[in-house]
N, C-alpha and C positions, 0 to 999 in steps of 0.2 A: 774217640774225642780228638779233636783237631790238635796238632802239635803246638799251634799258636796259642791254644787255651789252657796248656798244661800248667803254667804258672798261675794264671787267673783262677783256675779251679783248686789249686793247691792252697791259695791264700784268701779266697772269697768269703769264707765263713768264720767269723769270730766267735770263740766259745762264750757260753753264757757269762762266765767269770770276767771276761774282758769287756763286757758290756755294762753300761750303767745309764738309767733313765735320768734325764736332765729334769730337775724338780722346780726349776724357777726361771724367770726371764723370758725373753722372746722365743727361746728354744724349748721351753717346758713341754714335756711329753715325748721329745724326741730321744734318740739314743746316742750316747757318747761312747767311744772306744778307748780303753786304756792305752796310752801312748807307748808303753813298754811292750805290749803285745805286737805292735808293728815293728819295733826293733827286733823282737824275737823272730818274727816272720822273715824279716830281711837276712838275719843271721842264719836261720835254718836253710834258707833257699841259696844264699850266695857266700856265706862264710862270715868271719870276724870283720867287724866294722874296721875299715882302713885297709883290708886285705881283699875282701869279696865285694864290699860296697862302701861307699862314703858320700859325704856331701860337703859342699862348700857354700858358705854364705856370700852371695853376690852383691847384696845391698841391705840396708836397714835405715829407716828413717822414722820421724815422728810426724804426725799429721793432725792438725787442728780441725775440730768440728766447726762447720759454718754456723751451726744453730745454738751452741753452747760452749762452756769452758772445757769440754771434754777433749782428751788428746789420745790418739791411737798410736801404738807402736806397730811398725810393720817390718817384715823380713822377707826376702826372697832368696831362695837356694836353688842349686843345681844338684840333683841326686844322681849318682852313678852306680851302676851294677855291673859285675863282670860274669859274663856267660861264656863258656867254651874258651876260656883264656882271653877273652877280648872285652875291653870296657865299652859300655854303652855310650850313645850320645846323651848330653845332659837332659834329665827329666826335671822340669822346673816345678817348683812349688812356691806359692805366695801365702804367707800367713800373717795374722794380726792378732793383737790383743790390747786391752786398754791400759794406758799409762796413767791417765787422769780421768776419773769417771765421777759422775754426779750420782751420789746414792741418797737414801732417805735421811741419813744423819749428816750429810754434807759431802764435801769433796774428798775422794779417796785416791791416794797415789800408790801405784803398784811397782815396787822396785824389781819385780821379776817379769815385767812386761816383755822384755825381749826374749827371755827364755821361753815364755808361753807362746810368743809369736812364732819362734823357731819350731816349736813342737807342732803348732798348727800348720806351718809350712811343710814339714816332714810328711804330715798326714795328707796333705793335698798331693804331694809328689807320689805317695805310696798309693793314693787311690787311682792314679793313673796305670798302676801295675795290677789293680784289682784287689788290693789288700782291703778286707772288710767290706767288699762290694755288696754282700747281701744286705747290709745295713741300709744302704742307699737305693738298691734295686727293689727291695721288698716294700718300700713305701713310696707313695706319691709325694710326700712332703720331705723336704730338705730344709736347711736354714735359709734357702734362697727363694722359698715360695710359701704361700699361705695354705693352711688346711682347707680341704674341700668339705662341703657340707655332705652329710651322709644320710641316705634314706633311712627313716625310723625303723622299718622293718629289717633292713640289713644290720642296723646298729643292734637291734634286739637279738638277732641271730649271732652276731659276733660276740655279744656279751655272754650269751648262752654257751657258745663254744669256749670262751675263755674260762668260764667257771667250771666247765667240765674237765678241762686240762689242769686247772688249778687244783681241783679235788684229787685227780690222779697223782699229782705231784706231791701234795700234803700227805696223802695215804702212803705213798712209797717211802717218803722221808721219815714219817712216823714209825714205819717198819724197821728202818735202819737206826732208830733211836735219835733222830734229828727232830728238835722242836720247830714249830713254826716261826718262832723268834729267830732261831739260829739260821733257819733256812733263808729268811727274809734278809738278814744281815749279810750272809755269805753270798747271796746272788743278787743282792740289791733290788728286792721285790717291793713294789708298791702298787697303788690302784691303777697305775698306767701300764703295768706289765701285761703284754699281749698273749694270745693263745700261742702263737709261734714261739714266743720266748719260753713259755711253760713247756712246750714240746721239747725244746732244746735242753731245758733243765732236766726233764724227765729222762731223756736219752743219757744225760750226764750222770745222773744218779743211777740209772741202770747198769752203767759201766763200771761201777764200783763205788764203795763208800768213800766220801771225801777225806783226804788225808789229814786235814785239819781236825775233823771229828774223831778219826782214829787216834790221833795223838791226845786229844782231850779225854778219851775213854781209857787209855793205857795208864 
């Protein structure tokens, strides 16, 4: 493996528990990553925040929509990491979240918009390091493009593969005393869960019984 890819390979794969399928809105069906997993990755690779890595907010602003009363909150950051005793050049991240949004029940104001925009900005900067890269590499669809039409035969085979891996996961979970309901809650399973996700969950279950279930049984 190339030395240049050492960090990328170490942080590219997000564990199943750090992943969550987005269930609504324009991003429905895509995968979100728990932001604390990114923080854990940075800490594991570089050290404590403020010592081995840190970020600084370089700008924040509100932006009105041209077509509605909606307002977005935006943040830009510079992320810095330390390797071999030297600080990196700034790794920029730009993030956004809605401050005022139009929902079916009326206008909603979010007082945590800047915090959410900051989280988004950190995720963008981390993406440049390869953090969670498999989520983006493994699919042609990101939040910046539309889904592609799929050949019916390919879709049929994909569903068949998904159901096969789902069966393996459920069988193993039941052998460990984990119900389907507990499994779905713990791993965020739904109808959009892919075969690749079930493979990851199977690997996770094979590595040992979930600590949460161990505690519940004791």
